[in-house]
OpenMM code with the backbone's topology and positions (N, CA, C; nanometers):
from openmm import Vec3, app, unit

residues = "MET THR GLU VAL GLU VAL SER PRO GLY GLU SER ILE GLU SER ALA LEU LYS ARG PHE LYS LYS LYS ILE GLN LYS ALA GLY ILE LEU SER GLU ILE LYS ARG ARG GLU ARG HIS GLU LYS PRO SER MET LYS ARG LYS ARG LYS ALA GLU ALA SER ARG LYS ARG ARG ARG".split()
positions = [
    Vec3(0.0774, -0.1326, 0.0195),
    Vec3(0.0048, 0.0022, 0.0119),
    Vec3(0.0990, 0.1274, 0.0019),
    Vec3(0.0525, 0.2048, -0.0547),
    Vec3(0.1223, 0.3275, -0.1034),
    Vec3(0.0917, 0.4426, -0.0067),
    Vec3(0.1721, 0.5243, 0.0711),
    Vec3(0.1461, 0.6012, 0.1488),
    Vec3(0.2233, 0.7327, 0.1391),
    Vec3(0.1562, 0.8527, 0.1827),
    Vec3(0.2237, 0.9872, 0.1581),
    Vec3(0.2179, 1.0643, 0.3009),
    Vec3(0.3189, 1.0724, 0.3680),
    Vec3(0.3004, 1.1618, 0.4852),
    Vec3(0.2965, 1.3219, 0.4696),
    Vec3(0.1945, 1.3931, 0.5109),
    Vec3(0.1857, 1.5274, 0.4759),
    Vec3(0.2493, 1.5921, 0.6042),
    Vec3(0.3613, 1.6673, 0.5418),
    Vec3(0.4361, 1.7688, 0.6648),
    Vec3(0.3580, 1.8793, 0.6979),
    Vec3(0.3904, 1.9289, 0.8262),
    Vec3(0.3227, 2.0508, 0.8562),
    Vec3(0.3327, 2.1869, 0.7721),
    Vec3(0.2594, 2.2275, 0.7376),
    Vec3(0.2842, 2.3473, 0.6320),
    Vec3(0.2718, 2.3146, 0.4821),
    Vec3(0.2706, 2.1985, 0.4606),
    Vec3(0.2770, 2.1495, 0.3108),
    Vec3(0.1345, 2.1334, 0.2584),
    Vec3(0.1191, 2.2005, 0.1353),
    Vec3(-0.0174, 2.1999, 0.0937),
    Vec3(-0.0640, 2.0641, 0.0442),
    Vec3(-0.1952, 2.0399, 0.0214),
    Vec3(-0.2667, 1.9189, -0.0021),
    Vec3(-0.2269, 1.8844, -0.1323),
    Vec3(-0.2116, 1.9974, -0.2205),
    Vec3(-0.1929, 1.9775, -0.3890),
    Vec3(-0.0449, 1.9099, -0.3890),
    Vec3(0.0440, 1.9456, -0.3330),
    Vec3(0.1917, 1.9125, -0.3558),
    Vec3(0.1951, 1.7553, -0.2698),
    Vec3(0.1301, 1.7355, -0.1933),
    Vec3(0.1049, 1.5712, -0.1224),
    Vec3(0.0515, 1.5070, -0.2258),
    Vec3(-0.0745, 1.5235, -0.2969),
    Vec3(-0.1430, 1.4762, -0.3890),
    Vec3(-0.0312, 1.4349, -0.5070),
    Vec3(0.0412, 1.5488, -0.5584),
    Vec3(0.1250, 1.5344, -0.6505),
    Vec3(0.2405, 1.4211, -0.6297),
    Vec3(0.2810, 1.3985, -0.5056),
    Vec3(0.3926, 1.3245, -0.4687),
    Vec3(0.3137, 1.1880, -0.4628),
    Vec3(0.1761, 1.1607, -0.4254),
    Vec3(0.1229, 1.0492, -0.3964),
    Vec3(0.1368, 0.9838, -0.5698),
    Vec3(0.0450, 1.0768, -0.6336),
    Vec3(0.0429, 1.0282, -0.7764),
    Vec3(0.1878, 0.9690, -0.8355),
    Vec3(0.3074, 1.0409, -0.8145),
    Vec3(0.4187, 1.0006, -0.8707),
    Vec3(0.4458, 0.8727, -0.8114),
    Vec3(0.4300, 0.8401, -0.6895),
    Vec3(0.4525, 0.7067, -0.6095),
    Vec3(0.3560, 0.5962, -0.6699),
    Vec3(0.2463, 0.6326, -0.6880),
    Vec3(0.1447, 0.5120, -0.7652),
    Vec3(0.2076, 0.4960, -0.8982),
    Vec3(0.2366, 0.5888, -0.9671),
    Vec3(0.2697, 0.5657, -1.1040),
    Vec3(0.4111, 0.4845, -1.1276),
    Vec3(0.5072, 0.5339, -1.0217),
    Vec3(0.6352, 0.4448, -1.0398),
    Vec3(0.6149, 0.3200, -0.9929),
    Vec3(0.5297, 0.2751, -0.9135),
    Vec3(0.4988, 0.1565, -0.8522),
    Vec3(0.4180, 0.0652, -0.9663),
    Vec3(0.3736, 0.1334, -1.0505),
    Vec3(0.2920, 0.0639, -1.1608),
    Vec3(0.1509, 0.0211, -1.1085),
    Vec3(0.1137, 0.0947, -1.0223),
    Vec3(-0.0168, 0.0419, -0.9663),
    Vec3(-0.1461, 0.0897, -1.0556),
    Vec3(-0.1327, 0.1969, -1.1263),
    Vec3(-0.2499, 0.2593, -1.1993),
    Vec3(-0.2452, 0.1505, -1.3272),
    Vec3(-0.1269, 0.1207, -1.4094),
    Vec3(-0.1361, 0.0243, -1.5167),
    Vec3(-0.2062, -0.1047, -1.4684),
    Vec3(-0.1903, -0.1498, -1.3475),
    Vec3(-0.2190, -0.2845, -1.3286),
    Vec3(-0.3636, -0.2699, -1.2949),
    Vec3(-0.4342, -0.1526, -1.2462),
    Vec3(-0.5630, -0.1365, -1.2240),
    Vec3(-0.6241, -0.1430, -1.3657),
    Vec3(-0.5740, -0.0646, -1.4601),
    Vec3(-0.6525, -0.0508, -1.5863),
    Vec3(-0.6420, -0.1836, -1.6604),
    Vec3(-0.5246, -0.2853, -1.6393),
    Vec3(-0.5336, -0.4021, -1.7166),
    Vec3(-0.6424, -0.5031, -1.6555),
    Vec3(-0.6846, -0.4914, -1.5239),
    Vec3(-0.7392, -0.5749, -1.4432),
    Vec3(-0.9197, -0.5372, -1.4639),
    Vec3(-0.9379, -0.4140, -1.5265),
    Vec3(-1.0723, -0.3653, -1.5188),
    Vec3(-1.1564, -0.4467, -1.6006),
    Vec3(-1.0922, -0.4934, -1.7125),
    Vec3(-1.1798, -0.6072, -1.7820),
    Vec3(-1.1256, -0.7353, -1.7983),
    Vec3(-1.2153, -0.8596, -1.8166),
    Vec3(-1.1495, -0.9778, -1.8506),
    Vec3(-1.0748, -0.9961, -1.9632),
    Vec3(-0.9727, -1.0444, -1.9774),
    Vec3(-0.8918, -1.0678, -2.0994),
    Vec3(-0.8665, -1.2206, -2.1255),
    Vec3(-0.9225, -1.2463, -2.2219),
    Vec3(-0.9203, -1.3886, -2.2729),
    Vec3(-0.7559, -1.4505, -2.2831),
    Vec3(-0.7442, -1.5837, -2.2449),
    Vec3(-0.6042, -1.6055, -2.2781),
    Vec3(-0.5575, -1.6206, -2.3917),
    Vec3(-0.6355, -1.6255, -2.5280),
    Vec3(-0.5534, -1.5977, -2.6347),
    Vec3(-0.5138, -1.4589, -2.6426),
    Vec3(-0.5830, -1.3590, -2.5920),
    Vec3(-0.5723, -1.2289, -2.6020),
    Vec3(-0.4361, -1.1906, -2.5127),
    Vec3(-0.4302, -1.2517, -2.4250),
    Vec3(-0.3106, -1.2379, -2.3252),
    Vec3(-0.1938, -1.2716, -2.3747),
    Vec3(-0.2029, -1.3744, -2.4463),
    Vec3(-0.0721, -1.4399, -2.5173),
    Vec3(-0.0287, -1.3561, -2.6370),
    Vec3(-0.1218, -1.3039, -2.7209),
    Vec3(-0.0968, -1.2186, -2.8219),
    Vec3(-0.0384, -1.1031, -2.7810),
    Vec3(-0.0951, -1.0376, -2.6466),
    Vec3(-0.0202, -0.9372, -2.5876),
    Vec3(0.1072, -0.9371, -2.5670),
    Vec3(0.1390, -1.0343, -2.4980),
    Vec3(0.2752, -1.0940, -2.4644),
    Vec3(0.3751, -1.1183, -2.5622),
    Vec3(0.3290, -1.1575, -2.6972),
    Vec3(0.4046, -1.1669, -2.7970),
    Vec3(0.4375, -1.0322, -2.8677),
    Vec3(0.3539, -0.9673, -2.8519),
    Vec3(0.3648, -0.8192, -2.9030),
    Vec3(0.4508, -0.7518, -2.8143),
    Vec3(0.4671, -0.7642, -2.7216),
    Vec3(0.5645, -0.6969, -2.5984),
    Vec3(0.6880, -0.7493, -2.6269),
    Vec3(0.6937, -0.8709, -2.6349),
    Vec3(0.8128, -0.9270, -2.6563),
    Vec3(0.9025, -0.9047, -2.7954),
    Vec3(0.8240, -0.8858, -2.8961),
    Vec3(0.8607, -0.8174, -3.0180),
    Vec3(0.9222, -0.6674, -3.0164),
    Vec3(0.8579, -0.6065, -2.9595),
    Vec3(0.8795, -0.4708, -2.9286),
    Vec3(1.0086, -0.4418, -2.8439),
    Vec3(1.0212, -0.5380, -2.7638),
    Vec3(1.1669, -0.5283, -2.6721),
    Vec3(1.2901, -0.5942, -2.7746),
    Vec3(1.2723, -0.6802, -2.8520),
    Vec3(1.3647, -0.7089, -2.9425),
    Vec3(1.4414, -0.6158, -3.0107),
    Vec3(1.3548, -0.5061, -3.0773),
    Vec3(1.3951, -0.4166, -3.1583),
    Vec3(1.4926, -0.3134, -3.0954),
] * unit.nanometer
topology = app.Topology()
chain = topology.addChain("A")
for resn in residues:
    res = topology.addResidue(resn, chain)
    for name in ("N", "CA", "C"):
        topology.addAtom(name, app.Element.getBySymbol(name[0]), res)
């Protein structure tokens, strides 16, 4: 679980910005988007193969 402590005198906006950065760096948002819908096994294999091809280039 990602946490951000707000120091005294710090604005909520800056704390929220730090929180968003931590979540982005941890890959939580991409994981949530991936799990939003069911993905058929054949589509999962296709996506992994495409990612593998992109890495080789």
